[in-house]
VOPADO-621529 format. One record per residue (C-alpha): x, y, z; residue in three letters. Coordinates in steps of 0.02 Angstrom, whole numbers. Example, Ala and Ser with C-alpha at 12.3 -4.5 7.8 and 13.67 -1.06 7.14 Angstrom:
BEGIN
       c1       c2       c3   residuo
      615     -225      390       ALA
      684      -53      357       SER
// end
This chain:
BEGIN
       c1       c2       c3   residuo
     -887    -3029    -2468       MET
     -768    -2902    -2392       ARG
     -597    -2872    -2471       TYR
     -452    -2800    -2372       LEU
     -273    -2762    -2419       ASN
     -123    -2707    -2316       ASP
     -174    -2524    -2315       GLU
     -347    -2569    -2250       MET
     -275    -2683    -2115       VAL
     -159    -2541    -2065       ASP
     -309    -2426    -2048       ARG
     -382    -2547    -1921       ILE
     -216    -2551    -1830       GLY
     -154    -2675    -1700       VAL
     -200    -2691    -1518       ASP
      -70    -2820    -1467       TRP
     -160    -2867    -1307       ARG
     -320    -2904    -1401       GLU
     -224    -2997    -1535       ALA
     -139    -3103    -1401       ALA
     -309    -3132    -1320       ASP
     -370    -3200    -1488       THR
     -222    -3320    -1495       ILE
     -255    -3373    -1315       ASP
     -436    -3410    -1360       GLU
     -382    -3514    -1509       ALA
     -254    -3604    -1401       THR
     -391    -3656    -1279       GLN
     -490    -3725    -1426       LEU
     -335    -3821    -1480       LEU
     -322    -3896    -1306       ALA
     -506    -3947    -1307       SER
     -500    -4019    -1484       GLY
     -624    -3893    -1556       ALA
     -529    -3869    -1717       TYR
     -478    -3952    -1880       ALA
     -308    -3926    -1960       GLN
     -227    -4042    -2086       PRO
      -38    -4039    -2103       ILE
        0    -3899    -2224       LYS
       78    -3947    -2392       PRO
      224    -3854    -2469       TYR
      224    -3818    -2656       LEU
      400    -3806    -2725       ARG
      466    -3783    -2901       TYR
      622    -3709    -2976       GLY
      726    -3632    -2837       ASN
      711    -3748    -2685       PRO
      720    -3597    -2568       ARG
      551    -3540    -2631       ASN
      388    -3611    -2567       ARG
      202    -3581    -2572       ILE
      108    -3654    -2425       ILE
      -77    -3697    -2408       ALA
     -142    -3678    -2230       MET
     -325    -3729    -2208       PRO
     -411    -3738    -2039       ALA
     -573    -3731    -1942       TYR
     -581    -3649    -1770       VAL
     -732    -3684    -1659       GLY
     -801    -3601    -1504       GLY
     -853    -3420    -1516       ALA
     -733    -3394    -1662       ILE
     -824    -3526    -1767       ASP
     -740    -3492    -1933       ALA
     -651    -3589    -2069       ALA
     -534    -3537    -2208       GLY
     -364    -3549    -2286       ILE
     -205    -3449    -2298       LYS
     -105    -3464    -2458       TRP
       66    -3391    -2422       VAL
      216    -3377    -2537       ALA
      392    -3356    -2470       SER
      524    -3312    -2600       PHE
      681    -3254    -2506       PRO
      771    -3194    -2663       ASP
      632    -3067    -2692       ASN
      730    -2953    -2578       LEU
      866    -2940    -2711       GLU
      732    -2882    -2833       LEU
      665    -2747    -2719       GLY
      508    -2851    -2684       LEU
      441    -2911    -2517       GLN
      489    -3089    -2471       ARG
      314    -3150    -2425       ALA
      146    -3130    -2508       HIS
       -9    -3192    -2420       SER
     -193    -3218    -2466       LEU
     -317    -3272    -2331       THR
     -496    -3326    -2368       ILE
     -618    -3330    -2222       LEU
     -774    -3440    -2236       ASN
     -933    -3446    -2135       GLU
     -916    -3610    -2039       ALA
    -1098    -3666    -2054       ALA
    -1119    -3638    -2242       THR
     -945    -3621    -2316       GLY
     -997    -3451    -2385       ARG
     -843    -3341    -2411       PRO
     -852    -3192    -2295       LEU
     -688    -3102    -2321       ALA
     -530    -3104    -2425       VAL
     -370    -3028    -2359       PHE
     -237    -2991    -2489       ASN
     -127    -2942    -2345       ALA
       44    -3004    -2295       ALA
       23    -2886    -2147       ARG
     -114    -2996    -2075       LEU
        3    -3146    -2081       SER
      138    -3045    -1996       GLY
       17    -2989    -1861       ILE
      -29    -3170    -1828       ARG
      155    -3216    -1812       THR
      190    -3077    -1686       ALA
       27    -3109    -1593       ALA
       78    -3290    -1561       VAL
      244    -3224    -1494       SER
      145    -3101    -1387       ALA
       41    -3241    -1312       ALA
      198    -3337    -1264       VAL
      284    -3180    -1199       LEU
      135    -3140    -1087       ARG
      144    -3316    -1013       ARG
      330    -3295     -987       TYR
      301    -3129     -899       MET
      205    -3221     -762       THR
      365    -3310     -707       ARG
      447    -3266     -543       ASP
      615    -3179     -536       GLY
      607    -3085     -700       LEU
      706    -2921     -715       PRO
      620    -2755     -689       SER
      707    -2689     -844       SER
      735    -2794    -1000       TRP
      871    -2805    -1129       LYS
      796    -2855    -1297       VAL
      888    -2919    -1451       GLY
      814    -2944    -1624       ILE
      907    -3023    -1769       VAL
      823    -2989    -1936       GLY
      733    -2822    -1948       TYR
      619    -2842    -2097       GLY
      428    -2832    -2086       PRO
      415    -2973    -1958       ILE
      554    -2901    -1851       GLY
      473    -2729    -1853       ARG
      304    -2801    -1802       LEU
      387    -2895    -1660       HIS
      469    -2737    -1598       LEU
      302    -2645    -1597       ARG
      224    -2789    -1502       MET
      366    -2801    -1376       ILE
      365    -2613    -1346       ALA
      179    -2616    -1310       GLU
      188    -2764    -1190       LEU
      346    -2713    -1098       LEU
      320    -2525    -1096       GLY
      451    -2437     -991       GLU
      525    -2604     -939       ARG
      609    -2609    -1110       LEU
      776    -2538    -1054       ALA
      884    -2571    -1206       SER
      866    -2640    -1380       LEU
      997    -2714    -1497       VAL
      950    -2738    -1680       LEU
     1051    -2835    -1807       CYS
     1015    -2863    -1991       ASP
     1137    -2911    -2127       ILE
     1055    -2778    -2237       ARG
     1075    -2645    -2105       GLY
      946    -2556    -1999       VAL
      871    -2388    -2043       ASP
      837    -2296    -1880       MET
      688    -2216    -1965       ALA
      607    -2388    -1952       ASP
      628    -2388    -1763       VAL
      488    -2305    -1663       PRO
      548    -2132    -1613       GLU
      518    -2164    -1428       ALA
      640    -2311    -1433       LEU
      784    -2236    -1532       ARG
      885    -2175    -1384       GLU
      876    -2351    -1311       ARG
      925    -2436    -1475       THR
     1094    -2498    -1534       THR
     1123    -2564    -1709       VAL
     1245    -2711    -1708       ALA
     1346    -2788    -1847       GLU
     1353    -2962    -1769       ARG
     1212    -3070    -1702       TRP
     1313    -3107    -1546       GLN
     1292    -2927    -1489       GLU
     1102    -2944    -1493       ALA
     1104    -3117    -1414       TYR
     1234    -3128    -1277       ALA
     1149    -3026    -1139       ASP
      969    -3024    -1201       ALA
      827    -3060    -1080       ASP
      716    -3076    -1234       LEU
      792    -3128    -1401       PHE
      698    -3144    -1566       VAL
      752    -3216    -1734       THR
      661    -3145    -1886       CYS
      783    -3191    -2025       THR
      773    -3287    -2188       VAL
      917    -3400    -2137       SER
      915    -3573    -2215       SER
     1034    -3651    -2086       ALA
     1076    -3631    -1903       GLY
     1219    -3519    -1845       TYR
     1182    -3479    -1662       ILE
     1304    -3589    -1569       ASP
     1328    -3500    -1403       GLN
     1245    -3517    -1233       ALA
     1098    -3399    -1206       PRO
     1076    -3290    -1054       LYS
     1009    -3399     -911       PRO
      822    -3384     -888       GLY
      796    -3286    -1049       SER
      657    -3309    -1176       LEU
      711    -3352    -1353       LEU
      578    -3330    -1488       LEU
      643    -3432    -1635       ASN
      519    -3357    -1757       VAL
      619    -3393    -1915       SER
      653    -3573    -1860       LEU
      821    -3601    -1943       ARG
      941    -3501    -1836       ASP
      992    -3611    -1688       PHE
     1117    -3752    -1694       MET
     1065    -3917    -1611       PRO
     1197    -3880    -1478       SER
     1069    -3763    -1397       ILE
     1012    -3923    -1309       LEU
     1176    -3920    -1212       ASP
     1110    -3764    -1126       HIS
      923    -3791    -1107       THR
      791    -3926    -1105       SER
      647    -3801    -1102       SER
      588    -3818    -1282       ILE
      417    -3751    -1332       LEU
      330    -3782    -1499       VAL
      165    -3731    -1574       ASP
      137    -3908    -1641       ASP
      265    -4049    -1650       TRP
      195    -4128    -1809       GLN
      204    -3963    -1901       GLU
      372    -3902    -1839       VAL
      476    -4061    -1845       CYS
      501    -4056    -2034       ARG
      560    -3946    -2177       GLU
      737    -3927    -2109       GLY
      686    -3830    -1953       THR
      796    -3818    -1800       ASP
      676    -3937    -1712       ILE
      696    -4067    -1849       GLU
      885    -4052    -1838       ARG
      877    -4071    -1649       MET
      768    -4226    -1676       HIS
      882    -4304    -1806       LEU
     1050    -4256    -1730       GLU
     1014    -4253    -1543       ARG
      864    -4368    -1524       GLY
      740    -4234    -1470       LEU
      564    -4307    -1464       THR
      389    -4238    -1448       GLU
      388    -4291    -1266       ALA
      537    -4177    -1235       ASP
      439    -4023    -1289       THR
      292    -3923    -1224       LEU
      157    -3878    -1352       PRO
       72    -3710    -1349       ILE
      -93    -3796    -1308       SER
      -17    -3847    -1140       ALA
       68    -3682    -1105       LEU
      -26    -3632     -949       THR
       44    -3511     -822       THR
       76    -3660     -708       GLU
      170    -3753     -845       ALA
      277    -3601     -880       MET
      317    -3582     -694       GLN
      368    -3766     -687       ALA
      508    -3744     -814       LEU
      681    -3730     -734       PRO
      714    -3550     -684       ALA
      898    -3558     -733       HIS
      864    -3618     -911       GLU
      825    -3512    -1062       ALA
      658    -3553    -1143       ILE
      661    -3582    -1331       LEU
      496    -3561    -1425       PHE
      487    -3632    -1602       ASN
      327    -3588    -1697       PRO
      304    -3665    -1869       MET
      146    -3564    -1891       GLY
      -26    -3640    -1867       MET
     -174    -3611    -1982       ALA
     -294    -3608    -1834       VAL
     -208    -3449    -1775       PHE
     -219    -3371    -1949       ASP
     -405    -3405    -1958       ILE
     -434    -3341    -1782       ALA
     -342    -3178    -1820       ILE
     -432    -3162    -1988       ALA
     -601    -3183    -1901       ALA
     -551    -3051    -1772       TYR
     -501    -2928    -1908       TYR
     -656    -2965    -2011       ALA
     -763    -2916    -1861       ARG
     -664    -2755    -1836       LEU
     -674    -2714    -2021       ALA
     -862    -2737    -2023       LYS
     -887    -2633    -1865       ALA
     -780    -2491    -1934       ARG
     -842    -2508    -2114       ASP
     -666    -2535    -2181       ILE
     -638    -2635    -2339       GLY
     -717    -2655    -2508       MET
     -879    -2753    -2524       MET
     -876    -2870    -2674       LEU
    -1037    -2937    -2754       PRO
    -1077    -3123    -2757       ASP
// end
């Protein structure tokens, strides 16, 4: 069994196009039903803001792997100088259940999160009438925000014209890729990152919505942290994407609030398994598109299987005896 930690995953690196291809492959398997994924349970005790989540799944097709991610999110860790999230992923051989790899790597979980965003962004980039230069805003610039910026920079390239970053803890420009610093503004208010953004990303630890203004028409909003938008966003768009309705319409997410307060239903949303280029083109051009990903275990297992193959090919990781 191969063991990998964050440093080992970093040695492998990230090819965001390949990572997005892996998510696209898993999405096709979702659409065809070649997967198994029970609703993930949340373990809570003590502080209700804290949670540990079990995420088991099987992914069929050429991926053909099973496993589980066990991820802890303790927001107050930041006050202790600790990272918010800790993640352990176990990858099993599908045919025998034999454990193949263990990732003690929050980085892998973060890569999955940004890779799902990359898959949606690439679909969005097939739409007609998009700008030749993009204004990007990111609210929340911790590990997930930084991974998203790396992904966006790779996919957009020179089309990334300007970048506005906002984080209540401040932004260290040393954490911004050097090639982007001249194009980057650090804002004190989320509105500065949001108001004119062609692409806007939330990567916060917010427990309640606060974004109550109209987005830029036709923009893409990646609601990665899931508790940032007020239900009034529905006054401005009906183009609501989800990874999976059953997963995301719970646990106090923005989608659940839209469901309870505004009557949003599953039929009003488009799942990622139906997010073809044609479906993306069919969404109203004047409306912003709001993507709300709860995080699906099938994507974690697909990314873990992809990284396990890379690790084996490059002989990275520690081999543990049976």
